[in-house]
N, C-alpha and C positions, 0 to 999 in steps of 0.2 A: 504494500500500500504506500503510494507516494503522496506526501503531504504537500499542500499548497501553502503559500505564504499569506498569513493574515495581514490585512492592511494595517500599517502602523497607526498608533493613536495620534490624534491631532495634538500639536505641541502643548496646548494649554490644559490638556487633560491631567497632567501631573504638576500643574503650576501650584497647586496647593497640596503638597505631599502629606502634611499632617492631617488635613481634612480627609484625604484619601485613606490614610492609615486608620483614622477613627471609624470610617465606614467598614473597612476590612475587619477591624477588631470588634465592631458591633455584630457583624456576621458570625465571627468566631465565638463571641460571648453567647449568642443565641444557640449555636450548635453545642457548645460545652454545657450550657444550662440544662439541655435536654438529657444529659447523662444521668442527672440526679433528680430532676424536677418531678419525675413520675413516681419516685419512691413514696411520696407522701399520699398519693392518690390510690394506692393499691386496694385499700378496703372499699372505697367507693366504686372502683372499677369492678371488683369482684361482685358486689351487690347489684350494680346496674346491668352488667353484661352476663351475670351468672358464670363467671370465669372460674376455671379450676386453678389449683395452686401451680401446676405446671405451666398453664397458660399465662398466669401472672408473671412467672419467672421469665418466660419468653418475651413478654411485653417489656420487662426491664432490660433483659440482656440482648434482645433482638437488635436494638439500636447499636450496641457495641459490635455485634457480629456483622451487621451491615456496614458499619464504619470500617471494620478491620478488612473486609473483603477488597476494598479499593484503596486501602491506606497507602500501600507502597506505590501503587500506580498513579495516584492522584497528582503528585508533583510532576512526574514525567509527562503525563498527558497535558498538563498546563504548559510545559516547555514546548511540546510538539504542536499543540493546537492554539496556544495563546492563553496566558494566565487570566486575562479578563474574561475570556469566553468560558473557561472552566469554572472560574469563581461564580460568575453569574448563573451558569447552568446548574451548579451545585446549590446555589441559593434558591433558585426557582424550584428545583426538585425537592429540596428540604421544605420549602414553604407549602408546596402542593401536598406533600405527604403529611405535613402538620395539619392541614385542613382535613385530609382524609382521616387522620387519627382523631381529630376533634368530633367528627360525625360518624365514627365507626359504629355500625349497628351490632357487631358481635366480636368476640375475642379474636377469631381468625383474621378478620379485616384489620383489626388493630395491630396484630403481630406483624402481618405482611407490610403494613404501612410504616411501622417502626423500623423494620429492616431496610426498607427503601429510603426512609428518612436518614438513617445512618449512612447509606451509600451516598446520598446527596451531600452530607457533611464531609465525607471523605474526598469528594471532588472539590469542595470549597476550601477547607482549612489548610491543606498544604500550600495553596497559592499565597497565603498570607506571609509565610516565611520567605518564599521565593521572591515576592514583591519587595519585601524589606531588604533582602540581599541585593536586589537589582537597583532599587531606587534610593537607598540611603548608604552613606559612607561615613567612616570616622566616628566622631562623637554622636552624630545624628543617628547612625545605625545602632549604637549602644543604647540611645534613648528609646528608639523604636522597639528594640528587643526587650527593653525594660517594660514598656507598655504591654507588649505581648505576654510577658511573664505575669504582670499584674492581673491581666484579664483571666489567665488560666487559674490563678489562685482564687480570685474573687468569684469566678463563675461556678466552680465546684461547690463552694460553700453556699452561694446564693440560691442554688437550685432548690434545696429543701425549704429555705425561707420563703421564696417566692411561691413555690408549690403549695406550701401550707397556707399562705395568705389567699391565694386564688381559690383553693378548695374551700377554705373557711368562709370566704365571701359569698360563695354560691351565686356567682353573677348570672343574672337572667334565669335563675333556677336550673343552671346547666351542670351543676355538680363539678365533676372532675374535668370536664371537656375544655374549659378555658385555659388549662395548663398547656394545651397544644394550640388552641385557636389564637392565643396571644402572639404566637410566632408569625401569623399571617400578615398583619399590617407592617410589622418590623421587617419581615422578609421582602415584602414588596418595596419598601423604602430603600433597603440595602441594595437590592438588585437595580433599582432605578438610578441610584447615586453611583453605583459601581460602574455602570455603563458609561457615565460621564467622566468619572474621575480616575479610574484605574487604567494604566497604559495596557494596550492589547498585547504588545510583544509580537515577535515574528517567529516563524518556524522555518528552519533551514530546509530548502528544497532538497529532495532526495532522501531525507531521513525517514526511517521506518519505525513502526511500532513493533516492539519485541514481543510478538505473539507467543512464542515459546515460553518466555519468562512470565508473561501474563497468565498463561494456562497453568503454570506450576505455582506461581505466587498466590493466586486467589485461594485455591483449595488448601494450600499449606497453612496460610494464616487462619482460615476458618477452622481447619482441623485442630489447630492449637488453641484458638480462642474459645471455641464452642464448649469443650469440656471444662475449661477454666471457669467460665461464667456459670455453667450448669452443674459442675461437679459436686460442690458442697450441698446443693439443694437436693440432688438425686442420690446422695450417699456414695458417690464415687463408684458407680457400677463398672463392669469390665470394659464397656465400650469407651469410657472416657480415657482409659490408659491406652487402648488400641488407637484411638484417635490421636492422642498426643504423640505416640510413637510414629504413626503414619505422617503426621505433620512435620515431625523432626526429620524424617527421611526425605520428605519433599523439600524441606528447607536446605538440606545438604545438596540435593539435586539442583535446586535453584542456584546455589552458589557456583556449582560446576558449570551449569549452562551459561550463567552470566559472565563467567570468565572467558567463555569461548565465542560468544556471539559478537558481531562487529559493532552493533549499536544496542547495548544492553538496556534493559528496563531500569536497572539500578547499577550505576558505575561504582563498583565496590572499591575502586581505586581512591575514592574520596576519603576512605578510612586511613589512607597514608598521609593525608594532609595533616600538618602539625596541629595537635590539640583535639582533633575530631574523635579519635578512638577513645582516649581517656575521658573526654567530655561526654560522649554518649554513654559510656559505662557509668560514670558518676551520675548522669541524669537518670539512668535506669534504676539505680539503687535509691536515689532520692524520691522519684515519683512512685516507686513501689512502696516505700515506707509511708509516703504521704497518702496514697490511696488506701492502704491498710489502716492507717491512723483514722482517716475520716470515716471509713466504714465501721470499724470496730468501736470507736468511741460513741458514734451516733447510735449504734446497736445497743451498747451498754446503757446509754442514757435512756433509751426507749424501753428495751426489754428488761434490763436489769433494774432501772430506777423508776420506770413507769412514766416517763415524760412523753408528751406528744411529739410528733415529728417536727412540728413548727417550733416548739420549745427547745428541742434538741438542736435544731438549726440555728436558733437565736443564741444558744449557749456557745456554739462554735464560731459565731460570726465575728467576735472581736479578734480572734486569731487570724481569720481570713482577711479582715480589713487591714490589720498591721502587716500581714504578708504582702498584700497588694501595694500598700504605701511604700514599704521598704524595697519591694521588688521594682518599683518604678523610680525611686530616688537614689538607689545605691550609687549611681555614677556621680552624684554630688560629693561623695567622699573624696579625700585626696587620692590622686591616681596611684601613689606609691603603695596603697593598701589594697587596690582592686584585686590583684591576683590572689591575695590571701583570703578574700571574702568567702569563697566557696568552701575551702577546707575548714576554716574557722566557723562558718555558718552551719556546716554539717555537724561539727562537734557540739555547737550550741544547741542544735535541734535534737541531737541524741540525748543531751542532758534534759531538754524539755520533755521528751518522751518518757524518760525515766522518772521525772518529777510528776508527770501526769499519772503514771501507773502507781507511784507512791501515794499520791493524794487520794486515789480511788480504792486503795486496797482494803479499807475498813468497811466498804459497802455504802459509804455516804456519797455526797455530791462533790466532795473535794475541797470546798471552801476557797479561801484566798490562795492557797497553794495551787489549786487547779487553775484558777484565773491567771496567776502569775506565770504558770507553765505555758498556758496558751499564748500569752503575750511574748514570752521568750521564744516559743516556737515561731510565731509570726515574724518576729524581728530577725531571728537567725536564718530561717528558711527563705525569707524574702530577699535578704542580702545574698544568700548562697545561690539561689536560682537566677536572680537577675544577672549576677556576675558570670555564672556558669554559661548561660545562653549566649552572652556576648563573646566570651573567650573561646568557647568551643567552635564558633563560626568565624573567628577573626581572620584566619588565614585561608578560608575557602574562597577560591576564585569564582567570578560570576558565572563562568561556564559550568561550574559544578553546583550551582545554587539549587537546582531541582533535585540532584542526588542527595545533597545535604538535607534539604527540606523533607524528602521522603523518609530518610533514615531518622531524622529528628522526630517527626510526627509519629512514625512507627514505634520508636522508643518510648515516647510519651504514652501512647495508648496501650501498648503491650505491657509496659512497666506498671501502669495503673491496674490493668486486668490481673496481672500476676500477683501484684500486691494485695488486691482485694481477695483473690482466690486463696492465696497462701495464708495471710494473716486472718482472713475471715474464717477459713477452715479451722485454724488453730483456736481462735476465739470460741467458735461454736462447739468445738469438741470439748473444751475446758469448761464452757458455760453451763454444762449439764450439772456440774458440781457447785460452782459459785461464779457468778458473773464478775464479782470483784476480783477474784483470783485470776479469772480469764483475762481481764483487761490489763491487770498488772503484768502478767506473764507476756502477753502479746506486745505491750509497749516496750518491755525489756528487749525482746527480740527485734523489734523495729529500731530501737536505739543501736543495737549491735550491727544491724545492716547499714545504718547510716555511718557508723564508724568505719566500716569497710569502704563505703563510698567516699569517705574523707580521704582515704589512701589514694584513690583514683583522682580525687580533686587536687591532691598535692602534685600528682603527675601532670595534670592539666595546667596548674599554676606554673610549673617549671617550663612546660612547652610554650606558654603564652609570654614568658619573660625571656626566653632564649632567643637571641638574635641569629 
């Protein structure tokens, strides 16, 4: 398949880069919000649609599965067909599927719409990093990546809060449906503005889509993600381990194929760029611990302490806000300390996790120690993530932006899924005895994982400071 060149964007389309970035990040915020916003509506969906427990789990995880299916390919497709075109296509697909979710008459329709909604997000979100790499340089790129990091942190925490508000408000007597319908006007606005503001980019004539890589990558990711998101709910039956093994074999085959094709779907050579490999490894450990932390603490607050989903979300909100603020303003600190922010931030976050577990070990709500630990976490992880995103991509050339973007978004999503599956399974196994003991043990292991990540962060710091 030979690709044609997309007409370049009119010169003034990128005249306001920060407005353009705000539009891109609004789309990303909307997509990230839908990872967690549905959690608070499970009871209402079960009652309204007469959904089974398995169906409810697929409503929650279907979005992640759909997202994972096109995760690796989204950035490359943007490079081949134009980033604006793929971003707008993803927004339109996401918005249309949100509308379908909002009017779903039965569980099957809702599950299918959620999977398609996730696929739309996978087309949209990798373009954000690629555009940042292409349109911003130097300090401006660091600031743009900081905004990107802030949106990630705030969106995950905001999902439960906004979901609880919308479900509790029962707008137009629609119950749970507004959690999806709210995306429709936002999506229409984002798509309309993106057409005007985001540069279209061009595709090199003669380049081809790596169909062999695509055919292997999609089932490989699905075979790995599906058992991870369904395993702890289904009791880890035999098929989950068979699926993981098959996914791992396909992943190895994917690497072999990508090393041999002329125009690979993912150019793995980008891992040789200084700072990328340790940066992605540090990112994987950080986001895995973060995903497990959000899932397990929220579960403990609700199942262990009897709080509502909205109350649990509000309890977590201060840490998320501090995370977002520090993740955005980290570059205001003296430049001589920038390289040390990620390893030091990871150590501080590990201490915060340990303190969280300590504050909850007696079965209470943690009091002032719990609140202080949340603020320490937000401060430490915000500084760590903001610096990490900038330094991991510092030396990536523009020609490799799509490859770096695909690897980064894949690491973010798979890291979160693995974190939720691993720490969630540990918590749920231990919670049969005591939820307080379960959360203390889980947070201890999350702290240990972050200390491992701090080691890779030190390697990243050395790579970013070496001339």
